[in-house]
TORKOL-4160 file (C-alpha; in steps of 0.2 Angstrom, whole numbers, padded with zeros to 4 digits, m for minus):
347
<pt num="1" X="m0109" Y="m0052" Z="m0150"/>
<pt num="2" X="m0093" Y="m0061" Z="m0155"/>
<pt num="3" X="m0076" Y="m0053" Z="m0154"/>
<pt num="4" X="m0066" Y="m0050" Z="m0170"/>
<pt num="5" X="m0059" Y="m0067" Z="m0177"/>
<pt num="6" X="m0041" Y="m0071" Z="m0172"/>
<pt num="7" X="m0029" Y="m0077" Z="m0185"/>
<pt num="8" X="m0017" Y="m0091" Z="m0178"/>
<pt num="9" X="0000" Y="m0092" Z="m0185"/>
<pt num="10" X="0013" Y="m0105" Z="m0181"/>
<pt num="11" X="0031" Y="m0099" Z="m0178"/>
<pt num="12" X="0046" Y="m0110" Z="m0184"/>
<pt num="13" X="0047" Y="m0124" Z="m0171"/>
<pt num="14" X="0063" Y="m0125" Z="m0161"/>
<pt num="15" X="0072" Y="m0142" Z="m0157"/>
<pt num="16" X="0081" Y="m0143" Z="m0141"/>
<pt num="17" X="0097" Y="m0151" Z="m0137"/>
<pt num="18" X="0104" Y="m0148" Z="m0120"/>
<pt num="19" X="0087" Y="m0147" Z="m0110"/>
<pt num="20" X="0093" Y="m0132" Z="m0100"/>
<pt num="21" X="0082" Y="m0118" Z="m0093"/>
<pt num="22" X="0092" Y="m0105" Z="m0103"/>
<pt num="23" X="0091" Y="m0115" Z="m0119"/>
<pt num="24" X="0072" Y="m0116" Z="m0117"/>
<pt num="25" X="0070" Y="m0097" Z="m0114"/>
<pt num="26" X="0082" Y="m0094" Z="m0129"/>
<pt num="27" X="0070" Y="m0105" Z="m0140"/>
<pt num="28" X="0055" Y="m0094" Z="m0134"/>
<pt num="29" X="0064" Y="m0078" Z="m0138"/>
<pt num="30" X="0070" Y="m0084" Z="m0154"/>
<pt num="31" X="0052" Y="m0089" Z="m0160"/>
<pt num="32" X="0045" Y="m0073" Z="m0153"/>
<pt num="33" X="0058" Y="m0062" Z="m0163"/>
<pt num="34" X="0057" Y="m0072" Z="m0179"/>
<pt num="35" X="0053" Y="m0062" Z="m0195"/>
<pt num="36" X="0045" Y="m0077" Z="m0204"/>
<pt num="37" X="0031" Y="m0090" Z="m0200"/>
<pt num="38" X="0033" Y="m0108" Z="m0202"/>
<pt num="39" X="0024" Y="m0107" Z="m0218"/>
<pt num="40" X="0037" Y="m0095" Z="m0225"/>
<pt num="41" X="0026" Y="m0080" Z="m0224"/>
<pt num="42" X="0033" Y="m0063" Z="m0217"/>
<pt num="43" X="0031" Y="m0059" Z="m0199"/>
<pt num="44" X="0033" Y="m0041" Z="m0192"/>
<pt num="45" X="0036" Y="m0041" Z="m0173"/>
<pt num="46" X="0039" Y="m0025" Z="m0164"/>
<pt num="47" X="0056" Y="m0021" Z="m0156"/>
<pt num="48" X="0063" Y="m0016" Z="m0139"/>
<pt num="49" X="0077" Y="m0003" Z="m0138"/>
<pt num="50" X="0086" Y="m0014" Z="m0125"/>
<pt num="51" X="0083" Y="m0030" Z="m0116"/>
<pt num="52" X="0078" Y="m0031" Z="m0097"/>
<pt num="53" X="0067" Y="m0020" Z="m0087"/>
<pt num="54" X="0058" Y="m0003" Z="m0086"/>
<pt num="55" X="0055" Y="m0002" Z="m0105"/>
<pt num="56" X="0040" Y="m0003" Z="m0117"/>
<pt num="57" X="0041" Y="m0008" Z="m0135"/>
<pt num="58" X="0050" Y="0004" Z="m0146"/>
<pt num="59" X="0037" Y="m0002" Z="m0159"/>
<pt num="60" X="0023" Y="m0015" Z="m0159"/>
<pt num="61" X="0020" Y="m0029" Z="m0171"/>
<pt num="62" X="0008" Y="m0030" Z="m0185"/>
<pt num="63" X="m0005" Y="m0044" Z="m0189"/>
<pt num="64" X="m0003" Y="m0058" Z="m0176"/>
<pt num="65" X="0015" Y="m0054" Z="m0172"/>
<pt num="66" X="0018" Y="m0051" Z="m0153"/>
<pt num="67" X="0033" Y="m0041" Z="m0147"/>
<pt num="68" X="0045" Y="m0050" Z="m0135"/>
<pt num="69" X="0058" Y="m0045" Z="m0123"/>
<pt num="70" X="0068" Y="m0054" Z="m0110"/>
<pt num="71" X="0076" Y="m0053" Z="m0092"/>
<pt num="72" X="0093" Y="m0060" Z="m0089"/>
<pt num="73" X="0096" Y="m0052" Z="m0072"/>
<pt num="74" X="0085" Y="m0062" Z="m0060"/>
<pt num="75" X="0094" Y="m0075" Z="m0050"/>
<pt num="76" X="0111" Y="m0069" Z="m0058"/>
<pt num="77" X="0111" Y="m0085" Z="m0069"/>
<pt num="78" X="0119" Y="m0075" Z="m0083"/>
<pt num="79" X="0105" Y="m0081" Z="m0095"/>
<pt num="80" X="0087" Y="m0077" Z="m0099"/>
<pt num="81" X="0076" Y="m0081" Z="m0085"/>
<pt num="82" X="0060" Y="m0075" Z="m0092"/>
<pt num="83" X="0052" Y="m0068" Z="m0108"/>
<pt num="84" X="0037" Y="m0057" Z="m0108"/>
<pt num="85" X="0027" Y="m0050" Z="m0123"/>
<pt num="86" X="0015" Y="m0037" Z="m0128"/>
<pt num="87" X="0001" Y="m0040" Z="m0141"/>
<pt num="88" X="0000" Y="m0031" Z="m0158"/>
<pt num="89" X="m0018" Y="m0027" Z="m0153"/>
<pt num="90" X="m0019" Y="m0015" Z="m0139"/>
<pt num="91" X="m0035" Y="m0011" Z="m0129"/>
<pt num="92" X="m0039" Y="m0001" Z="m0114"/>
<pt num="93" X="m0035" Y="m0017" Z="m0103"/>
<pt num="94" X="m0017" Y="m0017" Z="m0109"/>
<pt num="95" X="m0012" Y="m0035" Z="m0107"/>
<pt num="96" X="0005" Y="m0043" Z="m0106"/>
<pt num="97" X="0010" Y="m0062" Z="m0105"/>
<pt num="98" X="0026" Y="m0069" Z="m0097"/>
<pt num="99" X="0035" Y="m0086" Z="m0097"/>
<pt num="100" X="0049" Y="m0090" Z="m0085"/>
<pt num="101" X="0061" Y="m0104" Z="m0082"/>
<pt num="102" X="0077" Y="m0104" Z="m0071"/>
<pt num="103" X="0090" Y="m0116" Z="m0066"/>
<pt num="104" X="0089" Y="m0109" Z="m0048"/>
<pt num="105" X="0076" Y="m0104" Z="m0036"/>
<pt num="106" X="0087" Y="m0097" Z="m0022"/>
<pt num="107" X="0078" Y="m0082" Z="m0015"/>
<pt num="108" X="0063" Y="m0085" Z="m0026"/>
<pt num="109" X="0047" Y="m0075" Z="m0021"/>
<pt num="110" X="0037" Y="m0075" Z="m0037"/>
<pt num="111" X="0018" Y="m0076" Z="m0036"/>
<pt num="112" X="0012" Y="m0094" Z="m0039"/>
<pt num="113" X="m0006" Y="m0098" Z="m0046"/>
<pt num="114" X="m0017" Y="m0110" Z="m0036"/>
<pt num="115" X="m0004" Y="m0116" Z="m0023"/>
<pt num="116" X="0009" Y="m0121" Z="m0037"/>
<pt num="117" X="0026" Y="m0124" Z="m0029"/>
<pt num="118" X="0042" Y="m0116" Z="m0035"/>
<pt num="119" X="0055" Y="m0128" Z="m0043"/>
<pt num="120" X="0071" Y="m0126" Z="m0053"/>
<pt num="121" X="0070" Y="m0130" Z="m0071"/>
<pt num="122" X="0051" Y="m0130" Z="m0073"/>
<pt num="123" X="0041" Y="m0118" Z="m0084"/>
<pt num="124" X="0030" Y="m0105" Z="m0077"/>
<pt num="125" X="0018" Y="m0094" Z="m0086"/>
<pt num="126" X="0005" Y="m0080" Z="m0082"/>
<pt num="127" X="m0005" Y="m0066" Z="m0089"/>
<pt num="128" X="m0007" Y="m0048" Z="m0083"/>
<pt num="129" X="m0019" Y="m0034" Z="m0087"/>
<pt num="130" X="m0018" Y="m0015" Z="m0084"/>
<pt num="131" X="0001" Y="m0017" Z="m0085"/>
<pt num="132" X="0015" Y="m0004" Z="m0085"/>
<pt num="133" X="0033" Y="m0009" Z="m0088"/>
<pt num="134" X="0041" Y="m0025" Z="m0083"/>
<pt num="135" X="0051" Y="m0025" Z="m0067"/>
<pt num="136" X="0055" Y="m0043" Z="m0061"/>
<pt num="137" X="0047" Y="m0060" Z="m0060"/>
<pt num="138" X="0055" Y="m0062" Z="m0043"/>
<pt num="139" X="0042" Y="m0053" Z="m0034"/>
<pt num="140" X="0027" Y="m0058" Z="m0023"/>
<pt num="141" X="0015" Y="m0047" Z="m0033"/>
<pt num="142" X="0014" Y="m0043" Z="m0052"/>
<pt num="143" X="0030" Y="m0043" Z="m0062"/>
<pt num="144" X="0025" Y="m0026" Z="m0069"/>
<pt num="145" X="0024" Y="m0008" Z="m0062"/>
<pt num="146" X="0005" Y="m0009" Z="m0061"/>
<pt num="147" X="m0011" Y="m0019" Z="m0064"/>
<pt num="148" X="m0017" Y="m0037" Z="m0060"/>
<pt num="149" X="m0007" Y="m0053" Z="m0062"/>
<pt num="150" X="m0014" Y="m0071" Z="m0063"/>
<pt num="151" X="0001" Y="m0078" Z="m0054"/>
<pt num="152" X="0013" Y="m0091" Z="m0062"/>
<pt num="153" X="0006" Y="m0108" Z="m0066"/>
<pt num="154" X="0018" Y="m0123" Z="m0069"/>
<pt num="155" X="0019" Y="m0132" Z="m0085"/>
<pt num="156" X="0029" Y="m0148" Z="m0086"/>
<pt num="157" X="0040" Y="m0157" Z="m0074"/>
<pt num="158" X="0055" Y="m0150" Z="m0065"/>
<pt num="159" X="0070" Y="m0155" Z="m0075"/>
<pt num="160" X="0062" Y="m0150" Z="m0092"/>
<pt num="161" X="0067" Y="m0165" Z="m0104"/>
<pt num="162" X="0059" Y="m0157" Z="m0119"/>
<pt num="163" X="0065" Y="m0159" Z="m0136"/>
<pt num="164" X="0055" Y="m0147" Z="m0146"/>
<pt num="165" X="0044" Y="m0131" Z="m0143"/>
<pt num="166" X="0030" Y="m0124" Z="m0154"/>
<pt num="167" X="0023" Y="m0107" Z="m0153"/>
<pt num="168" X="0006" Y="m0102" Z="m0160"/>
<pt num="169" X="0001" Y="m0084" Z="m0159"/>
<pt num="170" X="m0014" Y="m0073" Z="m0164"/>
<pt num="171" X="m0018" Y="m0055" Z="m0162"/>
<pt num="172" X="m0023" Y="m0057" Z="m0144"/>
<pt num="173" X="m0017" Y="m0074" Z="m0137"/>
<pt num="174" X="m0002" Y="m0085" Z="m0138"/>
<pt num="175" X="m0001" Y="m0104" Z="m0136"/>
<pt num="176" X="0015" Y="m0114" Z="m0132"/>
<pt num="177" X="0017" Y="m0132" Z="m0134"/>
<pt num="178" X="0032" Y="m0141" Z="m0126"/>
<pt num="179" X="0035" Y="m0159" Z="m0133"/>
<pt num="180" X="0045" Y="m0173" Z="m0126"/>
<pt num="181" X="0054" Y="m0187" Z="m0136"/>
<pt num="182" X="0040" Y="m0200" Z="m0131"/>
<pt num="183" X="0027" Y="m0189" Z="m0139"/>
<pt num="184" X="0021" Y="m0181" Z="m0122"/>
<pt num="185" X="0015" Y="m0163" Z="m0124"/>
<pt num="186" X="0013" Y="m0150" Z="m0111"/>
<pt num="187" X="0003" Y="m0134" Z="m0115"/>
<pt num="188" X="0000" Y="m0116" Z="m0109"/>
<pt num="189" X="m0011" Y="m0103" Z="m0117"/>
<pt num="190" X="m0011" Y="m0085" Z="m0112"/>
<pt num="191" X="m0021" Y="m0069" Z="m0116"/>
<pt num="192" X="m0038" Y="m0065" Z="m0122"/>
<pt num="193" X="m0042" Y="m0083" Z="m0129"/>
<pt num="194" X="m0060" Y="m0084" Z="m0122"/>
<pt num="195" X="m0074" Y="m0074" Z="m0130"/>
<pt num="196" X="m0088" Y="m0070" Z="m0118"/>
<pt num="197" X="m0100" Y="m0067" Z="m0132"/>
<pt num="198" X="m0107" Y="m0052" Z="m0122"/>
<pt num="199" X="m0102" Y="m0034" Z="m0118"/>
<pt num="200" X="m0111" Y="m0034" Z="m0101"/>
<pt num="201" X="m0098" Y="m0029" Z="m0088"/>
<pt num="202" X="m0103" Y="m0044" Z="m0077"/>
<pt num="203" X="m0097" Y="m0055" Z="m0092"/>
<pt num="204" X="m0083" Y="m0045" Z="m0100"/>
<pt num="205" X="m0070" Y="m0032" Z="m0097"/>
<pt num="206" X="m0073" Y="m0015" Z="m0104"/>
<pt num="207" X="m0065" Y="m0020" Z="m0120"/>
<pt num="208" X="m0077" Y="m0035" Z="m0122"/>
<pt num="209" X="m0064" Y="m0048" Z="m0118"/>
<pt num="210" X="m0059" Y="m0061" Z="m0105"/>
<pt num="211" X="m0040" Y="m0063" Z="m0101"/>
<pt num="212" X="m0031" Y="m0077" Z="m0092"/>
<pt num="213" X="m0021" Y="m0093" Z="m0094"/>
<pt num="214" X="m0023" Y="m0111" Z="m0095"/>
<pt num="215" X="m0010" Y="m0125" Z="m0093"/>
<pt num="216" X="m0009" Y="m0144" Z="m0093"/>
<pt num="217" X="0002" Y="m0144" Z="m0077"/>
<pt num="218" X="0015" Y="m0158" Z="m0074"/>
<pt num="219" X="0004" Y="m0173" Z="m0076"/>
<pt num="220" X="0007" Y="m0186" Z="m0091"/>
<pt num="221" X="m0010" Y="m0193" Z="m0091"/>
<pt num="222" X="m0011" Y="m0212" Z="m0092"/>
<pt num="223" X="m0008" Y="m0216" Z="m0111"/>
<pt num="224" X="0007" Y="m0216" Z="m0122"/>
<pt num="225" X="0011" Y="m0198" Z="m0128"/>
<pt num="226" X="0004" Y="m0190" Z="m0112"/>
<pt num="227" X="m0014" Y="m0184" Z="m0113"/>
<pt num="228" X="m0015" Y="m0192" Z="m0131"/>
<pt num="229" X="m0030" Y="m0202" Z="m0126"/>
<pt num="230" X="m0047" Y="m0196" Z="m0129"/>
<pt num="231" X="m0045" Y="m0181" Z="m0118"/>
<pt num="232" X="m0060" Y="m0172" Z="m0124"/>
<pt num="233" X="m0071" Y="m0186" Z="m0116"/>
<pt num="234" X="m0058" Y="m0188" Z="m0101"/>
<pt num="235" X="m0056" Y="m0206" Z="m0107"/>
<pt num="236" X="m0040" Y="m0214" Z="m0102"/>
<pt num="237" X="m0033" Y="m0198" Z="m0096"/>
<pt num="238" X="m0028" Y="m0192" Z="m0079"/>
<pt num="239" X="m0038" Y="m0177" Z="m0074"/>
<pt num="240" X="m0022" Y="m0168" Z="m0068"/>
<pt num="241" X="m0017" Y="m0166" Z="m0087"/>
<pt num="242" X="m0033" Y="m0162" Z="m0096"/>
<pt num="243" X="m0031" Y="m0147" Z="m0107"/>
<pt num="244" X="m0043" Y="m0132" Z="m0103"/>
<pt num="245" X="m0048" Y="m0139" Z="m0086"/>
<pt num="246" X="m0044" Y="m0133" Z="m0068"/>
<pt num="247" X="m0039" Y="m0142" Z="m0053"/>
<pt num="248" X="m0034" Y="m0133" Z="m0037"/>
<pt num="249" X="m0021" Y="m0145" Z="m0032"/>
<pt num="250" X="m0003" Y="m0139" Z="m0034"/>
<pt num="251" X="0006" Y="m0142" Z="m0051"/>
<pt num="252" X="m0010" Y="m0150" Z="m0059"/>
<pt num="253" X="m0020" Y="m0143" Z="m0074"/>
<pt num="254" X="m0025" Y="m0125" Z="m0071"/>
<pt num="255" X="m0037" Y="m0113" Z="m0080"/>
<pt num="256" X="m0041" Y="m0096" Z="m0074"/>
<pt num="257" X="m0048" Y="m0080" Z="m0081"/>
<pt num="258" X="m0048" Y="m0063" Z="m0073"/>
<pt num="259" X="m0065" Y="m0058" Z="m0066"/>
<pt num="260" X="m0071" Y="m0043" Z="m0076"/>
<pt num="261" X="m0066" Y="m0026" Z="m0068"/>
<pt num="262" X="m0056" Y="m0035" Z="m0054"/>
<pt num="263" X="m0040" Y="m0044" Z="m0050"/>
<pt num="264" X="m0048" Y="m0060" Z="m0044"/>
<pt num="265" X="m0048" Y="m0076" Z="m0054"/>
<pt num="266" X="m0063" Y="m0086" Z="m0061"/>
<pt num="267" X="m0058" Y="m0104" Z="m0061"/>
<pt num="268" X="m0064" Y="m0111" Z="m0078"/>
<pt num="269" X="m0066" Y="m0127" Z="m0087"/>
<pt num="270" X="m0072" Y="m0133" Z="m0104"/>
<pt num="271" X="m0090" Y="m0138" Z="m0106"/>
<pt num="272" X="m0096" Y="m0155" Z="m0112"/>
<pt num="273" X="m0089" Y="m0172" Z="m0116"/>
<pt num="274" X="m0084" Y="m0175" Z="m0134"/>
<pt num="275" X="m0079" Y="m0190" Z="m0144"/>
<pt num="276" X="m0072" Y="m0184" Z="m0161"/>
<pt num="277" X="m0064" Y="m0197" Z="m0172"/>
<pt num="278" X="m0054" Y="m0198" Z="m0188"/>
<pt num="279" X="m0070" Y="m0201" Z="m0197"/>
<pt num="280" X="m0078" Y="m0185" Z="m0190"/>
<pt num="281" X="m0081" Y="m0175" Z="m0206"/>
<pt num="282" X="m0095" Y="m0168" Z="m0216"/>
<pt num="283" X="m0103" Y="m0179" Z="m0230"/>
<pt num="284" X="m0092" Y="m0171" Z="m0243"/>
<pt num="285" X="m0076" Y="m0173" Z="m0233"/>
<pt num="286" X="m0074" Y="m0156" Z="m0226"/>
<pt num="287" X="m0065" Y="m0154" Z="m0210"/>
<pt num="288" X="m0077" Y="m0148" Z="m0196"/>
<pt num="289" X="m0074" Y="m0135" Z="m0183"/>
<pt num="290" X="m0085" Y="m0135" Z="m0168"/>
<pt num="291" X="m0084" Y="m0120" Z="m0155"/>
<pt num="292" X="m0077" Y="m0126" Z="m0139"/>
<pt num="293" X="m0087" Y="m0119" Z="m0124"/>
<pt num="294" X="m0081" Y="m0113" Z="m0107"/>
<pt num="295" X="m0089" Y="m0112" Z="m0090"/>
<pt num="296" X="m0083" Y="m0109" Z="m0072"/>
<pt num="297" X="m0080" Y="m0124" Z="m0062"/>
<pt num="298" X="m0097" Y="m0121" Z="m0054"/>
<pt num="299" X="m0105" Y="m0122" Z="m0071"/>
<pt num="300" X="m0108" Y="m0103" Z="m0075"/>
<pt num="301" X="m0106" Y="m0100" Z="m0093"/>
<pt num="302" X="m0091" Y="m0089" Z="m0098"/>
<pt num="303" X="m0090" Y="m0090" Z="m0117"/>
<pt num="304" X="m0080" Y="m0100" Z="m0130"/>
<pt num="305" X="m0063" Y="m0102" Z="m0136"/>
<pt num="306" X="m0058" Y="m0090" Z="m0150"/>
<pt num="307" X="m0055" Y="m0098" Z="m0166"/>
<pt num="308" X="m0050" Y="m0114" Z="m0157"/>
<pt num="309" X="m0061" Y="m0127" Z="m0163"/>
<pt num="310" X="m0065" Y="m0146" Z="m0160"/>
<pt num="311" X="m0060" Y="m0155" Z="m0176"/>
<pt num="312" X="m0058" Y="m0173" Z="m0182"/>
<pt num="313" X="m0045" Y="m0183" Z="m0173"/>
<pt num="314" X="m0030" Y="m0182" Z="m0185"/>
<pt num="315" X="m0013" Y="m0174" Z="m0185"/>
<pt num="316" X="m0001" Y="m0173" Z="m0170"/>
<pt num="317" X="0002" Y="m0156" Z="m0161"/>
<pt num="318" X="0010" Y="m0142" Z="m0171"/>
<pt num="319" X="0004" Y="m0147" Z="m0188"/>
<pt num="320" X="m0004" Y="m0138" Z="m0202"/>
<pt num="321" X="m0021" Y="m0144" Z="m0208"/>
<pt num="322" X="m0023" Y="m0140" Z="m0226"/>
<pt num="323" X="m0036" Y="m0141" Z="m0240"/>
<pt num="324" X="m0035" Y="m0138" Z="m0258"/>
<pt num="325" X="m0038" Y="m0120" Z="m0254"/>
<pt num="326" X="m0023" Y="m0119" Z="m0243"/>
<pt num="327" X="m0019" Y="m0119" Z="m0224"/>
<pt num="328" X="m0035" Y="m0121" Z="m0214"/>
<pt num="329" X="m0026" Y="m0119" Z="m0197"/>
<pt num="330" X="m0014" Y="m0128" Z="m0185"/>
<pt num="331" X="m0017" Y="m0141" Z="m0172"/>
<pt num="332" X="m0015" Y="m0143" Z="m0154"/>
<pt num="333" X="m0016" Y="m0161" Z="m0147"/>
<pt num="334" X="m0008" Y="m0170" Z="m0133"/>
<pt num="335" X="0005" Y="m0179" Z="m0144"/>
<pt num="336" X="0018" Y="m0174" Z="m0156"/>
<pt num="337" X="0019" Y="m0192" Z="m0163"/>
<pt num="338" X="0002" Y="m0198" Z="m0166"/>
<pt num="339" X="m0017" Y="m0194" Z="m0168"/>
<pt num="340" X="m0027" Y="m0189" Z="m0153"/>
<pt num="341" X="m0041" Y="m0177" Z="m0149"/>
<pt num="342" X="m0037" Y="m0161" Z="m0159"/>
<pt num="343" X="m0041" Y="m0143" Z="m0158"/>
<pt num="344" X="m0040" Y="m0133" Z="m0174"/>
<pt num="345" X="m0033" Y="m0115" Z="m0172"/>
<pt num="346" X="m0039" Y="m0106" Z="m0187"/>
<pt num="347" X="m0027" Y="m0098" Z="m0199"/>
């Protein structure tokens, strides 16, 4: 049985100027605390009584709005070093997501995913379940007082170099897109974005969900605009940058989901090879949406992406797809400047 439908919303994108770790973290926090969406509709995030550690939200968000807080103490940089967020929809699993970036790694001990290395001025993200309150991301275990943690996976090259950031949020997952001036995008998605389509405890957590992360790593692929080639068929794209794909080599694309009822990670990948084009539409011109299926890297079926659908090759990343009835959803692709294989995140 399918889980409740997610409703993806785009936050107002932030354009970057200085390309520093603190500016990037400020951008994520600014988007996470916005009271409007990119389409002008109202947004109601929750609030924390104070920044930093050892606190839970004073109030939680409504609809698709997550509640974000930040840590400005780790590494004594005097700026935000990580941001973490609680979802508006709370289940018994009690998930939290976290994104970090710092200009220094002196004394760093944070837990890395799949042998990723620690670098200054690189983005790291992860997902936790069974969490208590936040303590520190500079720890060899979970950043929270309890629960399981995926570890931090790297997204983007050390040195940053991004000129814009997009955040798409839904009730139970968040997708971040980091864009470069040449059109290259790097992506991380965190939370309950895979639907196991089964309540069996071998297939799903006790709340019927799967939790985890995916990232495109540091690779650019082999085409202009990063992975802007036909990444759904792996055509013209380096595999270390393919979205929703796992490689165990450090700093490459990673995709991991918690084993239901445990803290171990199932290594995952998208199922199938697809060749959508700009002409991929129904006979009357409707925009299609094809469910995107997920397996382990060994081929065991895990489920499908939640309201993240294969659609026609069209808009660049972070754009609205509209019909005469209004916004149909928002796009994730591997470029901000041109057409490429595209996922539609349903509104």
